[in-house]
C-alpha positions as CSV (number, residue, x, y, z in Angstrom):
1,X,-32.8,-16.6,36.3
2,X,-33.2,-13.9,33.6
3,X,-36.8,-15.1,32.9
4,X,-37.8,-14.8,36.6
5,X,-36.3,-11.3,36.7
6,X,-38.3,-10.4,33.6
7,X,-41.5,-11.7,35.3
8,X,-40.8,-9.8,38.5
9,X,-40.2,-6.6,36.4
10,X,-43.6,-7.1,34.7
11,X,-45.4,-7.1,38.0
12,X,-43.8,-3.9,39.2
13,X,-44.4,-2.2,35.8
14,X,-48.0,-3.2,36.0
15,X,-48.5,-1.3,39.2
16,X,-46.3,1.5,37.8
17,X,-48.9,2.0,35.0
18,X,-51.7,1.9,37.6
19,X,-50.1,4.6,39.7
20,X,-49.6,6.7,36.5
21,X,-53.3,6.4,35.7
22,X,-54.3,7.4,39.2
23,X,-52.0,10.4,39.1
24,X,-52.9,11.6,35.6
25,X,-56.7,11.6,36.1
26,X,-57.7,15.3,35.6
27,X,-54.1,16.4,36.3
28,X,-51.2,18.0,34.4
29,X,-49.0,15.5,32.6
30,X,-45.5,17.1,32.6
31,X,-45.2,18.0,36.3
32,X,-46.2,14.4,37.2
33,X,-43.6,13.0,34.9
34,X,-40.9,15.3,36.3
35,X,-41.8,14.7,40.0
36,X,-41.9,10.9,39.6
37,X,-38.4,11.0,38.1
38,X,-37.2,13.2,40.9
39,X,-38.4,10.5,43.4
40,X,-36.3,8.0,41.5
41,X,-33.3,10.3,41.4
42,X,-33.3,10.8,45.1
43,X,-33.2,7.1,45.7
44,X,-30.4,6.5,43.2
45,X,-28.4,9.5,44.5
46,X,-28.2,7.5,47.8
47,X,-26.6,4.6,46.0
48,X,-24.1,6.9,44.2
49,X,-23.1,8.6,47.4
50,X,-22.8,5.3,49.3
51,X,-20.6,4.0,46.4
52,X,-18.3,7.1,46.4
53,X,-17.9,7.0,50.2
54,X,-17.1,3.3,50.4
55,X,-20.4,2.4,52.2
56,X,-21.1,0.0,49.3
57,X,-18.2,-2.3,48.4
58,X,-17.0,-2.4,44.8
59,X,-17.9,-6.1,44.5
60,X,-21.5,-5.4,45.6
61,X,-24.4,-5.6,43.1
62,X,-25.6,-2.2,44.5
63,X,-22.2,-0.5,43.7
64,X,-22.4,2.3,41.1
65,X,-19.1,2.5,39.2
66,X,-17.6,5.5,37.3
67,X,-18.4,5.8,33.6
68,X,-16.4,7.2,30.7
69,X,-17.5,10.3,28.7
70,X,-18.6,8.1,25.8
71,X,-20.7,5.9,28.1
72,X,-22.4,9.0,29.6
73,X,-23.4,10.1,26.1
74,X,-24.7,6.7,25.3
75,X,-27.0,7.0,28.4
76,X,-28.1,10.5,27.3
77,X,-29.2,9.0,24.0
78,X,-31.1,6.3,25.8
79,X,-32.7,9.0,28.0
80,X,-33.9,11.0,25.0
81,X,-35.5,7.9,23.4
82,X,-37.2,6.9,26.6
83,X,-38.5,10.4,27.4
84,X,-39.9,10.7,23.9
85,X,-41.8,7.4,24.6
86,X,-42.9,8.5,28.0
87,X,-44.2,11.9,27.0
88,X,-46.3,10.3,24.2
89,X,-47.7,7.5,26.5
90,X,-48.4,9.8,29.4
91,X,-50.6,12.1,27.3
92,X,-52.2,9.1,25.7
93,X,-52.9,7.4,29.1
94,X,-54.5,10.6,30.5
95,X,-57.1,10.6,27.7
96,X,-57.6,6.9,26.9
97,X,-59.3,4.1,28.9
98,X,-56.9,1.6,30.4
99,X,-58.6,-1.2,28.5
100,X,-57.6,0.5,25.2
101,X,-54.2,1.8,26.4
102,X,-53.1,-1.7,27.6
103,X,-53.6,-3.7,24.4
104,X,-51.8,-1.1,22.3
105,X,-49.0,-1.1,24.7
106,X,-48.9,-4.9,24.6
107,X,-47.9,-4.9,20.9
108,X,-44.4,-3.5,21.9
109,X,-42.7,-6.9,21.7
110,X,-43.9,-7.3,18.0
111,X,-42.0,-4.1,17.1
112,X,-39.0,-5.2,19.1
113,X,-39.0,-8.5,17.1
114,X,-39.3,-6.6,13.8
115,X,-36.4,-4.4,14.8
116,X,-34.3,-7.4,15.7
117,X,-35.3,-8.8,12.2
118,X,-34.0,-5.7,10.4
119,X,-31.1,-4.6,12.6
120,X,-29.7,-7.9,13.8
121,X,-30.6,-9.9,10.7
122,X,-32.8,-12.3,12.7
123,X,-35.2,-14.5,10.6
124,X,-38.8,-15.3,11.5
125,X,-40.0,-18.9,11.5
126,X,-43.5,-19.8,10.1
127,X,-44.9,-19.8,13.6
128,X,-43.5,-16.3,14.3
129,X,-45.0,-15.0,11.1
130,X,-48.3,-16.5,12.3
131,X,-47.9,-14.8,15.6
132,X,-47.2,-11.5,14.0
133,X,-50.2,-11.8,11.8
134,X,-52.4,-12.7,14.8
135,X,-51.2,-9.6,16.7
136,X,-52.1,-7.3,13.7
137,X,-55.5,-8.9,13.3
138,X,-56.5,-8.5,16.9
139,X,-55.0,-5.0,17.0
140,X,-57.3,-4.1,14.2
141,X,-60.3,-5.7,16.0
142,X,-59.4,-3.6,19.0
143,X,-59.8,-0.5,16.9
144,X,-63.4,-1.5,16.3
145,X,-64.0,-1.9,20.0
146,X,-62.5,1.6,20.5
147,X,-65.0,3.1,18.0
148,X,-67.9,1.8,20.3
149,X,-66.6,4.2,22.9
150,X,-65.9,7.1,20.5
151,X,-62.2,6.3,20.0
152,X,-61.3,6.2,16.3
153,X,-57.9,4.6,15.8
154,X,-57.5,6.5,12.6
155,X,-58.3,10.0,13.8
156,X,-57.8,10.1,17.5
157,X,-54.5,11.8,18.2
158,X,-54.1,10.1,21.6
159,X,-54.2,6.7,20.0
160,X,-51.5,7.7,17.6
161,X,-49.5,9.1,20.5
162,X,-49.8,5.7,22.2
163,X,-48.6,4.0,19.1
164,X,-45.7,6.4,18.7
165,X,-44.8,5.9,22.4
166,X,-44.9,2.1,22.0
167,X,-42.6,2.2,18.9
168,X,-40.1,4.5,20.7
169,X,-40.2,2.0,23.6
170,X,-39.3,-0.8,21.2
171,X,-36.3,1.2,19.9
172,X,-35.2,1.6,23.5
173,X,-35.4,-2.1,24.1
174,X,-33.3,-2.8,21.1
175,X,-30.7,-0.2,22.3
176,X,-30.7,-1.9,25.7
177,X,-29.6,-5.1,24.2
178,X,-26.4,-3.4,23.1
179,X,-26.0,-1.0,26.0
180,X,-26.4,-3.4,28.9
181,X,-23.7,-5.8,27.6
182,X,-21.2,-2.9,27.9
183,X,-22.2,-0.8,30.9
184,X,-22.8,-1.8,34.5
185,X,-26.5,-2.3,35.4
186,X,-26.5,0.0,38.5
187,X,-24.6,2.7,36.5
188,X,-27.2,2.6,33.8
189,X,-30.0,2.8,36.4
190,X,-28.5,5.7,38.3
191,X,-27.3,8.0,35.5
192,X,-30.3,7.2,33.3
193,X,-32.5,8.4,36.1
194,X,-30.4,11.5,36.7
195,X,-30.5,12.4,33.0
196,X,-34.3,12.0,32.9
197,X,-34.6,14.6,35.6
198,X,-32.2,17.0,34.0
199,X,-33.7,16.8,30.5
200,X,-37.2,17.2,31.9
201,X,-36.4,20.6,33.5
202,X,-36.2,22.5,30.1
203,X,-39.2,20.5,28.9
204,X,-41.2,21.6,31.9
205,X,-40.0,25.2,31.7
206,X,-40.8,25.6,28.0
207,X,-44.0,23.5,27.4
208,X,-45.8,23.6,30.8
209,X,-44.8,26.5,33.0
210,X,-45.8,29.4,30.6
211,X,-49.2,27.9,29.9
212,X,-50.0,26.3,33.3
213,X,-52.9,28.7,34.0
214,X,-54.6,27.9,30.7
215,X,-54.2,24.2,30.7
216,X,-55.1,21.4,33.1
217,X,-54.0,22.4,36.6
218,X,-51.5,20.4,38.6
219,X,-52.5,18.9,41.9
220,X,-50.4,16.7,44.2
221,X,-51.3,13.0,44.5
222,X,-49.9,10.5,46.9
223,X,-49.4,8.1,44.0
224,X,-46.9,10.4,42.1
225,X,-43.7,9.3,44.0
226,X,-44.8,5.6,43.7
227,X,-44.6,6.0,39.9
228,X,-40.8,6.6,40.3
229,X,-40.3,3.9,42.9
230,X,-42.1,1.1,41.1
231,X,-40.4,2.1,37.8
232,X,-37.0,2.1,39.5
233,X,-37.5,-1.4,40.8
234,X,-39.1,-2.7,37.5
235,X,-36.3,-1.2,35.4
236,X,-33.5,-2.6,37.6
237,X,-34.9,-6.1,37.3
238,X,-35.3,-5.6,33.6
239,X,-31.8,-4.2,33.1
240,X,-30.2,-7.0,35.1
241,X,-32.2,-9.6,33.1
242,X,-31.1,-8.1,29.7
243,X,-27.4,-7.9,30.9
244,X,-27.2,-11.7,31.5
245,X,-25.2,-13.4,28.7
246,X,-27.9,-16.0,27.9
247,X,-30.9,-13.7,27.9
248,X,-33.1,-13.2,24.9
249,X,-34.5,-9.7,24.3
250,X,-37.5,-10.9,22.3
251,X,-38.7,-13.1,25.2
252,X,-37.9,-10.5,27.8
253,X,-39.9,-7.9,25.8
254,X,-42.9,-10.3,25.7
255,X,-42.7,-11.2,29.4
256,X,-42.2,-7.5,30.4
257,X,-45.2,-6.4,28.4
258,X,-47.4,-8.9,30.1
259,X,-47.8,-6.2,32.7
260,X,-50.8,-5.1,30.6
261,X,-52.8,-8.0,32.2
262,X,-52.5,-6.2,35.6
263,X,-53.4,-2.9,34.0
264,X,-56.3,-4.3,32.1
265,X,-57.8,-6.0,35.1
266,X,-57.4,-2.8,37.2
267,X,-59.2,-0.8,34.5
268,X,-62.0,-3.4,34.3
269,X,-62.5,-3.9,38.0
270,X,-61.8,-0.5,39.5
271,X,-62.5,2.0,36.8
272,X,-65.5,-0.1,35.5
273,X,-64.6,0.6,31.8
274,X,-66.8,-0.5,29.0
275,X,-66.9,-3.5,26.6
276,X,-64.7,-5.5,28.8
277,X,-65.7,-8.9,27.5
278,X,-65.0,-8.0,23.9
279,X,-61.8,-6.2,24.6
280,X,-60.6,-9.0,26.9
281,X,-61.0,-11.5,24.0
282,X,-59.0,-9.2,21.7
283,X,-56.3,-8.8,24.4
284,X,-56.1,-12.6,24.7
285,X,-55.7,-12.8,20.9
286,X,-52.8,-10.3,21.0
287,X,-51.1,-12.2,23.8
288,X,-51.5,-15.5,22.0
289,X,-49.8,-13.9,19.0
290,X,-46.9,-12.7,21.1
291,X,-46.6,-16.2,22.6
292,X,-46.3,-17.7,19.1
293,X,-43.6,-15.2,18.4
294,X,-41.6,-16.6,21.3
295,X,-42.4,-20.3,20.8
296,X,-41.5,-20.1,17.2
297,X,-37.8,-19.3,17.9
């Protein structure tokens, strides 16, 4: 059950990344991030109102329960971690080809496994060590493919933003393992979405609004609300998967990150990006390493 939910989540997150790329092309980053979260908040507000008025029964999977003050603060912390990851990855995605963005993003499960190794005292098997080594090798090879297109993995700030965003995403995944065993899935989804919108208001006011005339102009795209909708569905499936007692975060992280296959194919077929064959081979190598990490459990 939890594995099927993780696979479904990966499909929705693949299209979520595609809608992000379409929206961010020659467009301002922060307004898109804000408006996409507003779209998600409007949908979740409907569930909260329906729960408060009794339209949704308390025993329903769609019911949003009340939270304690401590639980709200735990969700605020999660929101800060996720927004840090998003801001980094949104700026990176705007400036990097999808076929470079996707493989860097695909290394997320490796960092999640490393965090589980340190925080939860998990031990890697020889096969998992081999898988981790494979990921690092092909990640390095990917940097050589990026140089052919003028992207130096050492000096390009957007590559480093992508790496920072991926690491923050792994921190969030480890936190989810703890959080979703204590708090209702719909409550996490609803209030996490609301806090995203609230925290982005000062970010928008401080970092975008005063300089909007001197930076990339914002233009409305039909794809912007779809970012929020597809993320909402993908996150709900992911949250529910993690909340199940027998679920394994390392496997869920791997399956969820397989959304890069959809993103990579879209970049290759629609955007006609370069060096597809070489980057495709390196991506397969990264995915094989991630599979070894899981099979070595």
